[in-house]
PDB file of N, CA, C, O and CB in Angstrom:
ATOM      1  N   MET A   1     -91.911 112.547  -3.010  1.00  0.00           N
ATOM      2  CA  MET A   1     -91.856 113.314  -3.320  1.00  0.00           C
ATOM      3  C   MET A   1     -93.515 113.454  -2.946  1.00  0.00           C
ATOM      4  O   MET A   1     -94.219 112.841  -3.748  1.00  0.00           O
ATOM      5  CB  MET A   1     -91.121 113.386  -4.445  1.00  0.00           C
ATOM      6  N   SER A   2     -94.146 114.053  -2.024  1.00  0.00           N
ATOM      7  CA  SER A   2     -95.599 114.339  -1.790  1.00  0.00           C
ATOM      8  C   SER A   2     -95.704 115.910  -1.070  1.00  0.00           C
ATOM      9  O   SER A   2     -94.782 116.457  -0.464  1.00  0.00           O
ATOM     10  CB  SER A   2     -96.275 113.057  -0.733  1.00  0.00           C
ATOM     11  N   CYS A   3     -96.897 116.404  -1.274  1.00  0.00           N
ATOM     12  CA  CYS A   3     -96.801 117.842  -0.620  1.00  0.00           C
ATOM     13  C   CYS A   3     -98.672 118.183  -0.991  1.00  0.00           C
ATOM     14  O   CYS A   3     -99.450 118.412  -1.917  1.00  0.00           O
ATOM     15  CB  CYS A   3     -95.293 119.168  -1.635  1.00  0.00           C
ATOM     16  N   ILE A   4     -98.602 118.010   0.437  1.00  0.00           N
ATOM     17  CA  ILE A   4     -99.762 118.528   1.095  1.00  0.00           C
ATOM     18  C   ILE A   4    -100.539 120.594   1.189  1.00  0.00           C
ATOM     19  O   ILE A   4     -99.853 121.423   1.787  1.00  0.00           O
ATOM     20  CB  ILE A   4     -99.238 117.939   2.580  1.00  0.00           C
ATOM     21  N   TYR A   5    -101.534 120.913   0.713  1.00  0.00           N
ATOM     22  CA  TYR A   5    -102.080 122.244   0.636  1.00  0.00           C
ATOM     23  C   TYR A   5    -102.905 121.985   1.445  1.00  0.00           C
ATOM     24  O   TYR A   5    -102.992 120.785   1.705  1.00  0.00           O
ATOM     25  CB  TYR A   5    -102.561 122.845  -0.568  1.00  0.00           C
ATOM     26  N   ALA A   6    -103.727 122.802   2.091  1.00  0.00           N
ATOM     27  CA  ALA A   6    -104.618 122.945   2.580  1.00  0.00           C
ATOM     28  C   ALA A   6    -105.505 123.755   2.970  1.00  0.00           C
ATOM     29  O   ALA A   6    -105.238 123.952   4.156  1.00  0.00           O
ATOM     30  CB  ALA A   6    -104.445 122.638   2.994  1.00  0.00           C
ATOM     31  N   GLY A   7    -106.827 124.630   2.564  1.00  0.00           N
ATOM     32  CA  GLY A   7    -107.416 125.888   2.427  1.00  0.00           C
ATOM     33  C   GLY A   7    -108.542 126.273   2.287  1.00  0.00           C
ATOM     34  O   GLY A   7    -109.246 125.516   1.620  1.00  0.00           O
ATOM     35  N   LYS A   8    -109.131 127.410   2.755  1.00  0.00           N
ATOM     36  CA  LYS A   8    -110.131 127.222   2.032  1.00  0.00           C
ATOM     37  C   LYS A   8    -110.473 128.395   1.057  1.00  0.00           C
ATOM     38  O   LYS A   8    -110.680 129.343   1.815  1.00  0.00           O
ATOM     39  CB  LYS A   8    -111.115 126.904   2.870  1.00  0.00           C
ATOM     40  N   SER A   9    -110.573 128.653   0.286  1.00  0.00           N
ATOM     41  CA  SER A   9    -111.463 129.428  -0.618  1.00  0.00           C
ATOM     42  C   SER A   9    -109.343 129.952  -1.759  1.00  0.00           C
ATOM     43  O   SER A   9    -108.511 130.858  -1.791  1.00  0.00           O
ATOM     44  CB  SER A   9    -112.876 131.293   0.714  1.00  0.00           C
ATOM     45  N   LEU A  10    -109.538 128.939  -2.226  1.00  0.00           N
ATOM     46  CA  LEU A  10    -107.293 128.874  -2.700  1.00  0.00           C
ATOM     47  C   LEU A  10    -108.325 129.465  -3.702  1.00  0.00           C
ATOM     48  O   LEU A  10    -109.458 129.102  -4.017  1.00  0.00           O
ATOM     49  CB  LEU A  10    -105.660 126.924  -3.162  1.00  0.00           C
ATOM     50  N   LYS A  11    -107.332 130.773  -4.193  1.00  0.00           N
ATOM     51  CA  LYS A  11    -107.326 131.498  -5.617  1.00  0.00           C
ATOM     52  C   LYS A  11    -107.450 130.788  -6.614  1.00  0.00           C
ATOM     53  O   LYS A  11    -108.104 129.992  -5.941  1.00  0.00           O
ATOM     54  CB  LYS A  11    -106.245 132.187  -5.936  1.00  0.00           C
ATOM     55  N   GLY A  12    -107.430 130.020  -8.230  1.00  0.00           N
ATOM     56  CA  GLY A  12    -106.265 129.749  -9.218  1.00  0.00           C
ATOM     57  C   GLY A  12    -105.131 129.992  -9.520  1.00  0.00           C
ATOM     58  O   GLY A  12    -104.450 129.211 -10.185  1.00  0.00           O
ATOM     59  N   SER A  13    -104.617 131.383  -8.987  1.00  0.00           N
ATOM     60  CA  SER A  13    -103.215 131.523  -9.532  1.00  0.00           C
ATOM     61  C   SER A  13    -102.996 131.123  -8.613  1.00  0.00           C
ATOM     62  O   SER A  13    -102.546 130.063  -9.048  1.00  0.00           O
ATOM     63  CB  SER A  13    -102.485 132.639  -9.995  1.00  0.00           C
ATOM     64  N   TYR A  14    -102.850 130.969  -6.921  1.00  0.00           N
ATOM     65  CA  TYR A  14    -102.415 130.294  -5.751  1.00  0.00           C
ATOM     66  C   TYR A  14    -101.684 128.947  -6.365  1.00  0.00           C
ATOM     67  O   TYR A  14    -100.514 128.632  -6.584  1.00  0.00           O
ATOM     68  CB  TYR A  14    -103.723 129.985  -4.700  1.00  0.00           C
ATOM     69  N   VAL A  15    -103.180 128.210  -6.560  1.00  0.00           N
ATOM     70  CA  VAL A  15    -102.573 127.020  -7.002  1.00  0.00           C
ATOM     71  C   VAL A  15    -101.813 126.874  -8.225  1.00  0.00           C
ATOM     72  O   VAL A  15    -101.151 125.837  -8.280  1.00  0.00           O
ATOM     73  CB  VAL A  15    -103.449 126.187  -7.068  1.00  0.00           C
ATOM     74  N   VAL A  16    -101.752 127.541  -9.077  1.00  0.00           N
ATOM     75  CA  VAL A  16    -101.155 127.551 -10.579  1.00  0.00           C
ATOM     76  C   VAL A  16    -100.116 127.607  -9.860  1.00  0.00           C
ATOM     77  O   VAL A  16     -99.525 126.527  -9.826  1.00  0.00           O
ATOM     78  CB  VAL A  16    -101.430 128.685 -11.834  1.00  0.00           C
ATOM     79  N   GLN A  17     -99.482 128.705  -9.062  1.00  0.00           N
ATOM     80  CA  GLN A  17     -98.383 128.464  -8.282  1.00  0.00           C
ATOM     81  C   GLN A  17     -97.358 127.489  -7.925  1.00  0.00           C
ATOM     82  O   GLN A  17     -96.220 127.180  -8.282  1.00  0.00           O
ATOM     83  CB  GLN A  17     -98.707 128.616  -7.551  1.00  0.00           C
ATOM     84  N   GLU A  18     -98.646 126.969  -6.675  1.00  0.00           N
ATOM     85  CA  GLU A  18     -98.367 125.474  -5.700  1.00  0.00           C
ATOM     86  C   GLU A  18     -97.843 125.006  -7.150  1.00  0.00           C
ATOM     87  O   GLU A  18     -96.622 125.152  -7.224  1.00  0.00           O
ATOM     88  CB  GLU A  18    -100.021 124.344  -4.742  1.00  0.00           C
ATOM     89  N   MET A  19     -98.459 124.451  -8.402  1.00  0.00           N
ATOM     90  CA  MET A  19     -97.895 123.668  -9.116  1.00  0.00           C
ATOM     91  C   MET A  19     -96.971 123.521  -9.929  1.00  0.00           C
ATOM     92  O   MET A  19     -96.473 122.489 -10.380  1.00  0.00           O
ATOM     93  CB  MET A  19     -98.384 123.421  -9.457  1.00  0.00           C
ATOM     94  N   GLU A  20     -96.670 124.943 -10.174  1.00  0.00           N
ATOM     95  CA  GLU A  20     -95.419 125.615 -11.051  1.00  0.00           C
ATOM     96  C   GLU A  20     -94.758 125.312  -9.391  1.00  0.00           C
ATOM     97  O   GLU A  20     -95.434 124.319  -9.125  1.00  0.00           O
ATOM     98  CB  GLU A  20     -95.561 127.708 -11.967  1.00  0.00           C
ATOM     99  N   ASN A  21     -94.215 125.455  -8.619  1.00  0.00           N
ATOM    100  CA  ASN A  21     -92.973 125.469  -7.548  1.00  0.00           C
ATOM    101  C   ASN A  21     -92.916 123.734  -7.080  1.00  0.00           C
ATOM    102  O   ASN A  21     -91.900 123.334  -6.510  1.00  0.00           O
ATOM    103  CB  ASN A  21     -93.386 126.719  -5.937  1.00  0.00           C
ATOM    104  N   ILE A  22     -94.187 122.664  -7.392  1.00  0.00           N
ATOM    105  CA  ILE A  22     -93.250 121.706  -7.313  1.00  0.00           C
ATOM    106  C   ILE A  22     -93.276 120.763  -8.383  1.00  0.00           C
ATOM    107  O   ILE A  22     -93.292 119.562  -8.116  1.00  0.00           O
ATOM    108  CB  ILE A  22     -93.344 121.088  -6.160  1.00  0.00           C
ATOM    109  N   THR A  23     -93.283 121.256  -9.836  1.00  0.00           N
ATOM    110  CA  THR A  23     -93.027 120.585 -10.624  1.00  0.00           C
ATOM    111  C   THR A  23     -92.114 120.848 -11.046  1.00  0.00           C
ATOM    112  O   THR A  23     -91.613 120.028 -11.814  1.00  0.00           O
ATOM    113  CB  THR A  23     -93.661 120.417 -11.240  1.00  0.00           C
ATOM    114  N   PHE A  24     -91.262 122.364 -10.733  1.00  0.00           N
ATOM    115  CA  PHE A  24     -89.467 123.162 -10.742  1.00  0.00           C
ATOM    116  C   PHE A  24     -88.651 121.617 -10.007  1.00  0.00           C
ATOM    117  O   PHE A  24     -87.850 120.845 -10.535  1.00  0.00           O
ATOM    118  CB  PHE A  24     -89.223 125.223  -9.150  1.00  0.00           C
ATOM    119  N   LYS A  25     -89.387 121.607  -8.308  1.00  0.00           N
ATOM    120  CA  LYS A  25     -88.206 120.736  -7.299  1.00  0.00           C
ATOM    121  C   LYS A  25     -88.513 119.591  -7.605  1.00  0.00           C
ATOM    122  O   LYS A  25     -87.565 118.831  -7.404  1.00  0.00           O
ATOM    123  CB  LYS A  25     -88.198 120.830  -5.618  1.00  0.00           C
ATOM    124  N   ILE A  26     -89.478 119.048  -8.038  1.00  0.00           N
ATOM    125  CA  ILE A  26     -88.770 117.430  -8.549  1.00  0.00           C
ATOM    126  C   ILE A  26     -88.758 117.160  -9.926  1.00  0.00           C
ATOM    127  O   ILE A  26     -88.373 116.035 -10.246  1.00  0.00           O
ATOM    128  CB  ILE A  26     -89.592 116.091  -7.994  1.00  0.00           C
ATOM    129  N   ASN A  27     -89.251 118.304 -11.228  1.00  0.00           N
ATOM    130  CA  ASN A  27     -88.436 118.618 -12.429  1.00  0.00           C
ATOM    131  C   ASN A  27     -89.447 117.442 -13.326  1.00  0.00           C
ATOM    132  O   ASN A  27     -89.211 116.783 -14.339  1.00  0.00           O
ATOM    133  CB  ASN A  27     -86.440 118.301 -12.254  1.00  0.00           C
ATOM    134  N   GLN A  28     -90.719 117.543 -12.382  1.00  0.00           N
ATOM    135  CA  GLN A  28     -91.605 116.660 -12.882  1.00  0.00           C
ATOM    136  C   GLN A  28     -93.051 116.879 -12.952  1.00  0.00           C
ATOM    137  O   GLN A  28     -93.341 117.612 -12.007  1.00  0.00           O
ATOM    138  CB  GLN A  28     -91.425 115.656 -12.272  1.00  0.00           C
ATOM    139  N   LEU A  29     -94.663 116.420 -14.007  1.00  0.00           N
ATOM    140  CA  LEU A  29     -95.257 116.773 -13.006  1.00  0.00           C
ATOM    141  C   LEU A  29     -96.532 115.999 -12.220  1.00  0.00           C
ATOM    142  O   LEU A  29     -96.893 115.055 -12.923  1.00  0.00           O
ATOM    143  CB  LEU A  29     -95.518 117.865 -13.393  1.00  0.00           C
ATOM    144  N   PRO A  30     -97.024 116.062 -11.456  1.00  0.00           N
ATOM    145  CA  PRO A  30     -97.577 115.176 -10.594  1.00  0.00           C
ATOM    146  C   PRO A  30     -98.405 113.948 -11.034  1.00  0.00           C
ATOM    147  O   PRO A  30     -99.431 114.159 -11.681  1.00  0.00           O
ATOM    148  CB  PRO A  30     -98.287 115.895  -9.835  1.00  0.00           C
ATOM    149  N   LYS A  31     -98.067 112.766 -10.754  1.00  0.00           N
ATOM    150  CA  LYS A  31     -99.305 112.239 -11.072  1.00  0.00           C
ATOM    151  C   LYS A  31    -101.011 111.974 -11.084  1.00  0.00           C
ATOM    152  O   LYS A  31    -101.844 111.406 -11.790  1.00  0.00           O
ATOM    153  CB  LYS A  31     -99.039 111.775 -10.913  1.00  0.00           C
ATOM    154  N   ARG A  32    -100.968 112.564 -10.153  1.00  0.00           N
ATOM    155  CA  ARG A  32    -102.373 112.791  -9.578  1.00  0.00           C
ATOM    156  C   ARG A  32    -102.527 113.939  -8.368  1.00  0.00           C
ATOM    157  O   ARG A  32    -101.718 113.945  -7.441  1.00  0.00           O
ATOM    158  CB  ARG A  32    -102.863 111.360  -8.986  1.00  0.00           C
ATOM    159  N   ILE A  33    -103.669 114.955  -8.443  1.00  0.00           N
ATOM    160  CA  ILE A  33    -104.048 115.474  -7.974  1.00  0.00           C
ATOM    161  C   ILE A  33    -105.648 115.885  -7.153  1.00  0.00           C
ATOM    162  O   ILE A  33    -106.661 116.456  -7.560  1.00  0.00           O
ATOM    163  CB  ILE A  33    -103.533 115.802  -8.545  1.00  0.00           C
ATOM    164  N   LYS A  34    -105.312 115.359  -6.012  1.00  0.00           N
ATOM    165  CA  LYS A  34    -107.052 115.172  -5.131  1.00  0.00           C
ATOM    166  C   LYS A  34    -107.192 116.659  -4.351  1.00  0.00           C
ATOM    167  O   LYS A  34    -106.330 117.274  -3.723  1.00  0.00           O
ATOM    168  CB  LYS A  34    -107.116 113.542  -3.529  1.00  0.00           C
ATOM    169  N   VAL A  35    -108.701 117.036  -4.643  1.00  0.00           N
ATOM    170  CA  VAL A  35    -109.166 117.895  -4.090  1.00  0.00           C
ATOM    171  C   VAL A  35    -110.397 117.778  -3.447  1.00  0.00           C
ATOM    172  O   VAL A  35    -111.134 116.857  -3.798  1.00  0.00           O
ATOM    173  CB  VAL A  35    -109.123 118.668  -4.770  1.00  0.00           C
ATOM    174  N   ASP A  36    -110.623 118.266  -2.890  1.00  0.00           N
ATOM    175  CA  ASP A  36    -112.233 118.098  -2.223  1.00  0.00           C
ATOM    176  C   ASP A  36    -113.307 119.681  -2.640  1.00  0.00           C
ATOM    177  O   ASP A  36    -112.983 120.845  -2.400  1.00  0.00           O
ATOM    178  CB  ASP A  36    -111.992 117.956  -0.029  1.00  0.00           C
ATOM    179  N   ASN A  37    -114.502 119.232  -3.258  1.00  0.00           N
ATOM    180  CA  ASN A  37    -114.895 120.397  -3.170  1.00  0.00           C
ATOM    181  C   ASN A  37    -115.709 120.553  -2.288  1.00  0.00           C
ATOM    182  O   ASN A  37    -116.506 121.471  -2.484  1.00  0.00           O
ATOM    183  CB  ASN A  37    -115.268 120.814  -4.114  1.00  0.00           C
ATOM    184  N   GLY A  38    -115.814 119.974  -1.342  1.00  0.00           N
ATOM    185  CA  GLY A  38    -117.350 119.952   0.461  1.00  0.00           C
ATOM    186  C   GLY A  38    -118.596 118.855  -0.293  1.00  0.00           C
ATOM    187  O   GLY A  38    -118.703 118.153  -1.298  1.00  0.00           O
ATOM    188  N   SER A  39    -119.390 119.232   0.889  1.00  0.00           N
ATOM    189  CA  SER A  39    -120.556 118.259   0.480  1.00  0.00           C
ATOM    190  C   SER A  39    -121.590 119.068  -0.481  1.00  0.00           C
ATOM    191  O   SER A  39    -122.588 118.504  -0.927  1.00  0.00           O
ATOM    192  CB  SER A  39    -121.397 117.676   1.903  1.00  0.00           C
TER     193      SER A  39
END
């Protein structure tokens, strides 16, 4: 299973909420998290 969410200025609380949703759905932690902080 993979998940992609893109946006500008994501708040930490939203990232935590999304990670909890993903973890709950697949009942395990993601193997990788990729972020891009821009140039």
